Jmol script that loads the backbone (N, CA, C; Angstrom):
load data "model"
ATOM      1  N   MET A   1       0.828  -1.192   0.000  1.00  0.00           N
ATOM      2  CA  MET A   1       0.000   0.000   0.000  1.00  0.00           C
ATOM      3  C   MET A   1       0.870   1.253   0.000  1.00  0.00           C
ATOM      4  N   ASN A   2       1.958   1.214   0.770  1.00  0.00           N
ATOM      5  CA  ASN A   2       2.860   2.347   0.847  1.00  0.00           C
ATOM      6  C   ASN A   2       3.468   2.636  -0.527  1.00  0.00           C
ATOM      7  N   ARG A   3       3.824   1.589  -1.246  1.00  0.00           N
ATOM      8  CA  ARG A   3       4.407   1.741  -2.588  1.00  0.00           C
ATOM      9  C   ARG A   3       3.388   2.373  -3.541  1.00  0.00           C
ATOM     10  N   PHE A   4       2.143   1.982  -3.417  1.00  0.00           N
ATOM     11  CA  PHE A   4       1.078   2.539  -4.253  1.00  0.00           C
ATOM     12  C   PHE A   4       0.938   4.043  -4.030  1.00  0.00           C
ATOM     13  N   ILE A   5       0.997   4.466  -2.790  1.00  0.00           N
ATOM     14  CA  ILE A   5       0.878   5.892  -2.468  1.00  0.00           C
ATOM     15  C   ILE A   5       2.060   6.654  -3.039  1.00  0.00           C
ATOM     16  N   GLN A   6       3.254   6.090  -2.957  1.00  0.00           N
ATOM     17  CA  GLN A   6       4.435   6.737  -3.507  1.00  0.00           C
ATOM     18  C   GLN A   6       4.313   6.897  -5.027  1.00  0.00           C
ATOM     19  N   VAL A   7       3.866   5.860  -5.689  1.00  0.00           N
ATOM     20  CA  VAL A   7       3.694   5.906  -7.140  1.00  0.00           C
ATOM     21  C   VAL A   7       2.628   6.926  -7.508  1.00  0.00           C
ATOM     22  N   ALA A   8       1.551   6.982  -6.760  1.00  0.00           N
ATOM     23  CA  ALA A   8       0.481   7.944  -7.028  1.00  0.00           C
ATOM     24  C   ALA A   8       0.985   9.370  -6.851  1.00  0.00           C
ATOM     25  N   LEU A   9       1.762   9.633  -5.821  1.00  0.00           N
ATOM     26  CA  LEU A   9       2.304  10.973  -5.599  1.00  0.00           C
ATOM     27  C   LEU A   9       3.257  11.382  -6.714  1.00  0.00           C
ATOM     28  N   VAL A  10       4.101  10.475  -7.157  1.00  0.00           N
ATOM     29  CA  VAL A  10       5.018  10.769  -8.258  1.00  0.00           C
ATOM     30  C   VAL A  10       4.225  11.052  -9.530  1.00  0.00           C
ATOM     31  N   ALA A  11       3.191  10.288  -9.782  1.00  0.00           N
ATOM     32  CA  ALA A  11       2.365  10.508 -10.973  1.00  0.00           C
ATOM     33  C   ALA A  11       1.696  11.872 -10.916  1.00  0.00           C
ATOM     34  N   LEU A  12       1.228  12.282  -9.755  1.00  0.00           N
ATOM     35  CA  LEU A  12       0.604  13.597  -9.616  1.00  0.00           C
ATOM     36  C   LEU A  12       1.620  14.719  -9.812  1.00  0.00           C
ATOM     37  N   LEU A  13       2.819  14.527  -9.335  1.00  0.00           N
ATOM     38  CA  LEU A  13       3.853  15.552  -9.491  1.00  0.00           C
ATOM     39  C   LEU A  13       4.317  15.687 -10.935  1.00  0.00           C
ATOM     40  N   LEU A  14       4.304  14.585 -11.655  1.00  0.00           N
ATOM     41  CA  LEU A  14       4.762  14.607 -13.047  1.00  0.00           C
ATOM     42  C   LEU A  14       3.688  15.077 -14.022  1.00  0.00           C
ATOM     43  N   ALA A  15       2.459  15.062 -13.581  1.00  0.00           N
ATOM     44  CA  ALA A  15       1.358  15.493 -14.443  1.00  0.00           C
ATOM     45  C   ALA A  15       1.453  17.004 -14.642  1.00  0.00           C
ATOM     46  N   VAL A  16       1.525  17.415 -15.888  1.00  0.00           N
ATOM     47  CA  VAL A  16       1.633  18.838 -16.198  1.00  0.00           C
ATOM     48  C   VAL A  16       0.225  19.395 -16.360  1.00  0.00           C
ATOM     49  N   PRO A  17      -0.097  20.455 -15.648  1.00  0.00           N
ATOM     50  CA  PRO A  17      -1.436  21.028 -15.804  1.00  0.00           C
ATOM     51  C   PRO A  17      -1.599  21.652 -17.182  1.00  0.00           C
ATOM     52  N   ALA A  18      -2.763  21.500 -17.743  1.00  0.00           N
ATOM     53  CA  ALA A  18      -3.048  22.068 -19.064  1.00  0.00           C
ATOM     54  C   ALA A  18      -3.655  23.450 -18.867  1.00  0.00           C
ATOM     55  N   PHE A  19      -3.008  24.432 -19.439  1.00  0.00           N
ATOM     56  CA  PHE A  19      -3.494  25.791 -19.320  1.00  0.00           C
ATOM     57  C   PHE A  19      -4.203  26.193 -20.598  1.00  0.00           C
ATOM     58  N   ALA A  20      -5.178  27.046 -20.459  1.00  0.00           N
ATOM     59  CA  ALA A  20      -5.898  27.545 -21.622  1.00  0.00           C
ATOM     60  C   ALA A  20      -4.979  28.472 -22.414  1.00  0.00           C
ATOM     61  N   GLU A  21      -5.246  28.555 -23.695  1.00  0.00           N
ATOM     62  CA  GLU A  21      -4.458  29.439 -24.540  1.00  0.00           C
ATOM     63  C   GLU A  21      -4.737  30.883 -24.141  1.00  0.00           C
ATOM     64  N   LYS A  22      -3.677  31.624 -23.925  1.00  0.00           N
ATOM     65  CA  LYS A  22      -3.827  33.005 -23.494  1.00  0.00           C
ATOM     66  C   LYS A  22      -4.101  33.896 -24.694  1.00  0.00           C
ATOM     67  N   LEU A  23      -4.754  35.012 -24.426  1.00  0.00           N
ATOM     68  CA  LEU A  23      -5.011  35.969 -25.488  1.00  0.00           C
ATOM     69  C   LEU A  23      -3.699  36.553 -25.987  1.00  0.00           C
ATOM     70  N   VAL A  24      -3.573  36.662 -27.285  1.00  0.00           N
ATOM     71  CA  VAL A  24      -2.377  37.214 -27.892  1.00  0.00           C
ATOM     72  C   VAL A  24      -2.358  38.720 -27.645  1.00  0.00           C
ATOM     73  N   ASP A  25      -1.199  39.233 -27.244  1.00  0.00           N
ATOM     74  CA  ASP A  25      -1.028  40.669 -27.059  1.00  0.00           C
ATOM     75  C   ASP A  25      -0.181  41.192 -28.221  1.00  0.00           C
ATOM     76  N   PRO A  26      -0.812  41.873 -29.203  1.00  0.00           N
ATOM     77  CA  PRO A  26      -0.075  42.335 -30.387  1.00  0.00           C
ATOM     78  C   PRO A  26       1.066  43.293 -30.070  1.00  0.00           C
ATOM     79  N   THR A  27       1.024  43.950 -28.930  1.00  0.00           N
ATOM     80  CA  THR A  27       2.101  44.884 -28.604  1.00  0.00           C
ATOM     81  C   THR A  27       3.362  44.172 -28.133  1.00  0.00           C
ATOM     82  N   LYS A  28       3.261  42.877 -27.830  1.00  0.00           N
ATOM     83  CA  LYS A  28       4.414  42.136 -27.321  1.00  0.00           C
ATOM     84  C   LYS A  28       5.039  41.212 -28.361  1.00  0.00           C
ATOM     85  N   VAL A  29       4.684  41.374 -29.617  1.00  0.00           N
ATOM     86  CA  VAL A  29       5.292  40.575 -30.675  1.00  0.00           C
ATOM     87  C   VAL A  29       6.116  41.491 -31.569  1.00  0.00           C
ATOM     88  N   ALA A  30       6.970  40.889 -32.351  1.00  0.00           N
ATOM     89  CA  ALA A  30       7.808  41.663 -33.267  1.00  0.00           C
ATOM     90  C   ALA A  30       6.921  42.401 -34.273  1.00  0.00           C
ATOM     91  N   PRO A  31       7.357  43.578 -34.707  1.00  0.00           N
ATOM     92  CA  PRO A  31       6.525  44.387 -35.618  1.00  0.00           C
ATOM     93  C   PRO A  31       6.101  43.657 -36.896  1.00  0.00           C
ATOM     94  N   GLU A  32       6.941  42.777 -37.411  1.00  0.00           N
ATOM     95  CA  GLU A  32       6.578  42.080 -38.650  1.00  0.00           C
ATOM     96  C   GLU A  32       5.462  41.061 -38.441  1.00  0.00           C
ATOM     97  N   TYR A  33       5.204  40.674 -37.198  1.00  0.00           N
ATOM     98  CA  TYR A  33       4.155  39.703 -36.904  1.00  0.00           C
ATOM     99  C   TYR A  33       2.931  40.351 -36.262  1.00  0.00           C
ATOM    100  N   ARG A  34       2.931  41.663 -36.147  1.00  0.00           N
ATOM    101  CA  ARG A  34       1.868  42.362 -35.437  1.00  0.00           C
ATOM    102  C   ARG A  34       0.507  42.196 -36.115  1.00  0.00           C
ATOM    103  N   ASP A  35       0.467  42.270 -37.448  1.00  0.00           N
ATOM    104  CA  ASP A  35      -0.812  42.106 -38.157  1.00  0.00           C
ATOM    105  C   ASP A  35      -1.416  40.731 -37.891  1.00  0.00           C
ATOM    106  N   ALA A  36      -0.577  39.709 -37.952  1.00  0.00           N
ATOM    107  CA  ALA A  36      -1.063  38.351 -37.692  1.00  0.00           C
ATOM    108  C   ALA A  36      -1.540  38.214 -36.247  1.00  0.00           C
ATOM    109  N   ALA A  37      -0.828  38.853 -35.318  1.00  0.00           N
ATOM    110  CA  ALA A  37      -1.212  38.786 -33.910  1.00  0.00           C
ATOM    111  C   ALA A  37      -2.543  39.495 -33.679  1.00  0.00           C
ATOM    112  N   GLU A  38      -2.768  40.606 -34.362  1.00  0.00           N
ATOM    113  CA  GLU A  38      -4.038  41.320 -34.226  1.00  0.00           C
ATOM    114  C   GLU A  38      -5.191  40.491 -34.767  1.00  0.00           C
ATOM    115  N   LYS A  39      -4.971  39.808 -35.892  1.00  0.00           N
ATOM    116  CA  LYS A  39      -6.010  38.938 -36.455  1.00  0.00           C
ATOM    117  C   LYS A  39      -6.294  37.768 -35.515  1.00  0.00           C
ATOM    118  N   ARG A  40      -5.240  37.191 -34.943  1.00  0.00           N
ATOM    119  CA  ARG A  40      -5.415  36.067 -34.025  1.00  0.00           C
ATOM    120  C   ARG A  40      -6.179  36.500 -32.777  1.00  0.00           C
ATOM    121  N   ARG A  41      -5.854  37.689 -32.262  1.00  0.00           N
ATOM    122  CA  ARG A  41      -6.555  38.184 -31.074  1.00  0.00           C
ATOM    123  C   ARG A  41      -8.030  38.414 -31.373  1.00  0.00           C
ATOM    124  N   ALA A  42      -8.336  38.958 -32.551  1.00  0.00           N
ATOM    125  CA  ALA A  42      -9.730  39.172 -32.924  1.00  0.00           C
ATOM    126  C   ALA A  42     -10.473  37.834 -32.987  1.00  0.00           C
ATOM    127  N   GLU A  43      -9.822  36.813 -33.533  1.00  0.00           N
ATOM    128  CA  GLU A  43     -10.436  35.487 -33.615  1.00  0.00           C
ATOM    129  C   GLU A  43     -10.636  34.906 -32.214  1.00  0.00           C
ATOM    130  N   GLN A  44      -9.650  35.080 -31.352  1.00  0.00           N
ATOM    131  CA  GLN A  44      -9.769  34.575 -29.984  1.00  0.00           C
ATOM    132  C   GLN A  44     -10.916  35.261 -29.246  1.00  0.00           C
ATOM    133  N   LEU A  45     -11.083  36.556 -29.458  1.00  0.00           N
ATOM    134  CA  LEU A  45     -12.168  37.280 -28.802  1.00  0.00           C
ATOM    135  C   LEU A  45     -13.533  36.803 -29.297  1.00  0.00           C
ATOM    136  N   LYS A  46     -13.637  36.498 -30.607  1.00  0.00           N
ATOM    137  CA  LYS A  46     -14.884  35.948 -31.143  1.00  0.00           C
ATOM    138  C   LYS A  46     -15.188  34.602 -30.499  1.00  0.00           C
ATOM    139  N   GLN A  47     -14.162  33.756 -30.387  1.00  0.00           N
ATOM    140  CA  GLN A  47     -14.349  32.442 -29.775  1.00  0.00           C
ATOM    141  C   GLN A  47     -14.754  32.569 -28.308  1.00  0.00           C
ATOM    142  N   LEU A  48     -14.135  33.504 -27.615  1.00  0.00           N
ATOM    143  CA  LEU A  48     -14.462  33.726 -26.212  1.00  0.00           C
ATOM    144  C   LEU A  48     -15.894  34.221 -26.049  1.00  0.00           C
ATOM    145  N   GLU A  49     -16.317  35.115 -26.944  1.00  0.00           N
ATOM    146  CA  GLU A  49     -17.693  35.620 -26.897  1.00  0.00           C
ATOM    147  C   GLU A  49     -18.695  34.493 -27.144  1.00  0.00           C
ATOM    148  N   CYS A  50     -18.416  33.656 -28.127  1.00  0.00           N
ATOM    149  CA  CYS A  50     -19.306  32.530 -28.404  1.00  0.00           C
ATOM    150  C   CYS A  50     -19.326  31.547 -27.236  1.00  0.00           C
ATOM    151  N   SER A  51     -18.189  31.376 -26.575  1.00  0.00           N
ATOM    152  CA  SER A  51     -18.139  30.506 -25.408  1.00  0.00           C
ATOM    153  C   SER A  51     -18.995  31.071 -24.276  1.00  0.00           C
ATOM    154  N   HIS A  52     -18.963  32.385 -24.102  1.00  0.00           N
ATOM    155  CA  HIS A  52     -19.805  33.006 -23.089  1.00  0.00           C
ATOM    156  C   HIS A  52     -21.290  32.861 -23.446  1.00  0.00           C
ATOM    157  N   ARG A  53     -21.609  32.958 -24.732  1.00  0.00           N
ATOM    158  CA  ARG A  53     -22.997  32.772 -25.157  1.00  0.00           C
ATOM    159  C   ARG A  53     -23.461  31.351 -24.846  1.00  0.00           C
ATOM    160  N   ALA A  54     -22.564  30.378 -25.085  1.00  0.00           N
ATOM    161  CA  ALA A  54     -22.903  28.982 -24.799  1.00  0.00           C
ATOM    162  C   ALA A  54     -23.123  28.782 -23.306  1.00  0.00           C
ATOM    163  N   ASP A  55     -22.299  29.424 -22.498  1.00  0.00           N
ATOM    164  CA  ASP A  55     -22.479  29.323 -21.046  1.00  0.00           C
ATOM    165  C   ASP A  55     -23.803  29.948 -20.622  1.00  0.00           C
ATOM    166  N   ALA A  56     -24.137  31.099 -21.204  1.00  0.00           N
ATOM    167  CA  ALA A  56     -25.376  31.786 -20.849  1.00  0.00           C
ATOM    168  C   ALA A  56     -26.603  30.980 -21.280  1.00  0.00           C
ATOM    169  N   ALA A  57     -26.475  30.304 -22.427  1.00  0.00           N
ATOM    170  CA  ALA A  57     -27.579  29.493 -22.929  1.00  0.00           C
ATOM    171  C   ALA A  57     -27.625  28.115 -22.265  1.00  0.00           C
ATOM    172  N   LYS A  58     -26.645  27.835 -21.426  1.00  0.00           N
ATOM    173  CA  LYS A  58     -26.538  26.557 -20.716  1.00  0.00           C
ATOM    174  C   LYS A  58     -26.585  25.374 -21.675  1.00  0.00           C
ATOM    175  N   VAL A  59     -25.746  25.463 -22.712  1.00  0.00           N
ATOM    176  CA  VAL A  59     -25.635  24.400 -23.706  1.00  0.00           C
ATOM    177  C   VAL A  59     -24.919  23.220 -23.062  1.00  0.00           C
ATOM    178  N   ILE A  60     -25.454  22.015 -23.259  1.00  0.00           N
ATOM    179  CA  ILE A  60     -24.826  20.834 -22.674  1.00  0.00           C
ATOM    180  C   ILE A  60     -23.542  20.505 -23.439  1.00  0.00           C
ATOM    181  N   ALA A  61     -22.669  19.761 -22.799  1.00  0.00           N
ATOM    182  CA  ALA A  61     -21.326  19.506 -23.324  1.00  0.00           C
ATOM    183  C   ALA A  61     -21.334  18.867 -24.709  1.00  0.00           C
ATOM    184  N   ARG A  62     -22.224  17.925 -24.934  1.00  0.00           N
ATOM    185  CA  ARG A  62     -22.200  17.221 -26.222  1.00  0.00           C
ATOM    186  C   ARG A  62     -22.672  18.102 -27.376  1.00  0.00           C
ATOM    187  N   GLU A  63     -23.386  19.178 -27.089  1.00  0.00           N
ATOM    188  CA  GLU A  63     -23.865  20.077 -28.137  1.00  0.00           C
ATOM    189  C   GLU A  63     -23.073  21.374 -28.206  1.00  0.00           C
ATOM    190  N   ARG A  64     -22.086  21.525 -27.336  1.00  0.00           N
ATOM    191  CA  ARG A  64     -21.329  22.771 -27.248  1.00  0.00           C
ATOM    192  C   ARG A  64     -20.523  23.062 -28.521  1.00  0.00           C
ATOM    193  N   THR A  65     -19.870  22.063 -29.080  1.00  0.00           N
ATOM    194  CA  THR A  65     -19.065  22.280 -30.280  1.00  0.00           C
ATOM    195  C   THR A  65     -19.921  22.751 -31.435  1.00  0.00           C
ATOM    196  N   ALA A  66     -21.055  22.111 -31.623  1.00  0.00           N
ATOM    197  CA  ALA A  66     -21.955  22.512 -32.709  1.00  0.00           C
ATOM    198  C   ALA A  66     -22.447  23.940 -32.486  1.00  0.00           C
ATOM    199  N   PHE A  67     -22.749  24.283 -31.234  1.00  0.00           N
ATOM    200  CA  PHE A  67     -23.205  25.639 -30.911  1.00  0.00           C
ATOM    201  C   PHE A  67     -22.105  26.653 -31.219  1.00  0.00           C
ATOM    202  N   LEU A  68     -20.875  26.333 -30.816  1.00  0.00           N
ATOM    203  CA  LEU A  68     -19.763  27.255 -31.045  1.00  0.00           C
ATOM    204  C   LEU A  68     -19.490  27.444 -32.539  1.00  0.00           C
ATOM    205  N   LEU A  69     -19.530  26.359 -33.287  1.00  0.00           N
ATOM    206  CA  LEU A  69     -19.305  26.465 -34.740  1.00  0.00           C
ATOM    207  C   LEU A  69     -20.396  27.295 -35.401  1.00  0.00           C
ATOM    208  N   GLN A  70     -21.631  27.076 -34.995  1.00  0.00           N
ATOM    209  CA  GLN A  70     -22.747  27.842 -35.547  1.00  0.00           C
ATOM    210  C   GLN A  70     -22.600  29.319 -35.181  1.00  0.00           C
ATOM    211  N   CYS A  71     -22.197  29.609 -33.981  1.00  0.00           N
ATOM    212  CA  CYS A  71     -22.009  30.994 -33.530  1.00  0.00           C
ATOM    213  C   CYS A  71     -20.895  31.667 -34.339  1.00  0.00           C
ATOM    214  N   LEU A  72     -19.773  30.975 -34.524  1.00  0.00           N
ATOM    215  CA  LEU A  72     -18.652  31.553 -35.278  1.00  0.00           C
ATOM    216  C   LEU A  72     -19.025  31.759 -36.745  1.00  0.00           C
ATOM    217  N   GLU A  73     -19.790  30.828 -37.314  1.00  0.00           N
ATOM    218  CA  GLU A  73     -20.224  30.990 -38.700  1.00  0.00           C
ATOM    219  C   GLU A  73     -21.184  32.176 -38.840  1.00  0.00           C
ATOM    220  N   ALA A  74     -22.049  32.350 -37.863  1.00  0.00           N
ATOM    221  CA  ALA A  74     -22.979  33.472 -37.898  1.00  0.00           C
ATOM    222  C   ALA A  74     -22.224  34.805 -37.784  1.00  0.00           C
ATOM    223  N   ASP A  75     -21.198  34.836 -36.946  1.00  0.00           N
ATOM    224  CA  ASP A  75     -20.389  36.051 -36.823  1.00  0.00           C
ATOM    225  C   ASP A  75     -19.609  36.328 -38.101  1.00  0.00           C
ATOM    226  N   ALA A  76     -19.162  35.279 -38.776  1.00  0.00           N
ATOM    227  CA  ALA A  76     -18.392  35.450 -40.020  1.00  0.00           C
ATOM    228  C   ALA A  76     -19.297  35.945 -41.142  1.00  0.00           C
ATOM    229  N   ALA A  77     -20.589  35.558 -41.090  1.00  0.00           N
ATOM    230  CA  ALA A  77     -21.523  35.957 -42.137  1.00  0.00           C
ATOM    231  C   ALA A  77     -21.902  37.435 -42.023  1.00  0.00           C
ATOM    232  N   LYS A  78     -21.738  38.002 -40.857  1.00  0.00           N
ATOM    233  CA  LYS A  78     -22.126  39.408 -40.644  1.00  0.00           C
ATOM    234  C   LYS A  78     -21.190  40.365 -41.344  1.00  0.00           C
TER     235      LYS A  78
END
end "model"
wireframe off; spacefill off
backbone 0.3
color backbone group
């Protein structure tokens, strides 16, 4: 039992936490990549807004991807 606890603790220590992708800050990239960073940030903000809409609508997990894709397509059509 003691060996099991030791192995479990080592496994927990070695597990790397997964962090969400951070918003791109166009002011912190090289000038030649600034346009791409601004476009990426705009896309990230759209995704974040659609994610908030899904949370507000209380979309269940299995339908969340379809909701997000539909939301992003609707925003692109505007």
